N, C-alpha and C positions, 0 to 999 in steps of 0.2 A: 597463525597469521592468514593462511589459505581460507580457514573456515570463517573468518571476519570478511574476507573479500567475497566469498560466496553470499554471506547473508546480506552484505551491503548491496551486491548485485542484484539479489532477488528484490530488495526494497526499491531500488532505482529502476528495475525493469517493471515492477508492479505499477509504479508512478508513470512510467512512460507509456505503458499499455493503457491505464486510465486515461492519460491525456490524448493518446491515440483513438481511443474509443470515441471520446468526445468530438475530436476533430473529424472523425469519420461521418458523424451525423450531418456535418456541413454538406457532405457530398451525396447524401442518400435522400431520396424523394419517396413520399408514400404514394398510395394507389391514384390519388387524385394529381400527382405530380408536384405537390408542395414539399419544400424541403423540411427535413426533420428539425434541424436546428438552423436558424438564421444567424448570419456572421455577427450581427449586433448583440446576438445573445449568448455568444461564445464565453465572454469573459464571466457572465452571471453563472454559467454551468461550471466553468473551470475553477472559479475562486473557492468553493467549498473543498473540492478535491486538492487544490495547491496548499490550502491551510491545513488540511488533514495530513498530508504527506510531507509537507514541509516541517511540521513540528517534529515527526519521527526521523526524518532523514537528517534534519540539522542536529538532533540529539545524537544520532548514530555517529555523524561526521565529527562532532565535538568530542565523543568518546574515543575516537581514533587517536586523539592526542593527549587526552586526560584520562588516565586509568587509575582510579582510586582504589580498587579491590585487588587482593592478593592473588596470585596465580593458583590455579587449580593443583590440588596434591598429586595427581596421576593422569596419565594419558586416558585411561579408561573412564575417569571422571569427566574429563574433557569432552571424549566422544559422546558420552550421555548427554552432557550439557548441549552439544553441538546438535544431536538429533532433536532434543527438546526445542532448541531455538528455532530450527527448520520447520518442525511441526506447527509450532504456535504462529511463525510468521506466514506459513501457507495458510493455516487455518483463519487468520486474519485477513489476509489480501485476497484469497480466492472469492469469498463472498462479496467483498467491495467490487471487484472487477465483474463479478456476476451481475450484480445490482445495477452498476453503470451501463452494463451492456443489455439491459433488459429489452430494448427495442430489437437489438440484433437476436436475441435469444428466443424471444416470443413473437416476433414479426410485427410488432407494434404494440404500444401500451397507451391507455387512456389518458395517463397522467402526464405524460410529457418527459423530456429529457432532464429538465432541471429538478422535477420531482423524484425522478429516479436517482440522481446524484444526491439529492438531500436525504433520501432514503438510506442510500449507501453511507454517507458519512454519519447519520443517526446511528446505524448499526455499528459502525466503526467506534463511535463513542461509547456505545454500551458494551462492545466487545474489547475494548482497550486494556482490560486486565490480562488478555492473552499475551500481548507483546510488551507492554511497558515494562514491567518487572524483568522479564527475560532480556530485553534490549539493554536496559539500564545494567544488569549484572554482566551479561556475556560480553558487550562492548566494553564495559568499564573494568574487566578483568585485565591485570597486566600479563603480558606473555611470560611463559615459563622460560628460564634461562637455561 
């Protein structure tokens, strides 16, 4: 149970950091004193991120209640699966947050915040094989009695 809480917390924190990064652009100005992101563009930038994380987090939360798979046969197998799930989750979320935070990382991009968010979501769609099956199985597994 503790491992599911940790994985769920990683997903929720990654989502919160992504939203926080986008919100931070509302308060940052470039060299000319122009805001990086205008308030009226906030929703357009957040929508792709909300859709992306909404799909994964809703699936994770649904599997907290619906567990169709048998429990793992041993504690050793459970530890290996947990490590694999953590590695895949971090390998998926870290590049997304990096791409969303491009302006902070590089000191400014020529594309703009919305383009950076779209790039992150495109990358996530291509890399979904990392976390889709892992989340389905790991969160869908019944706890051991």
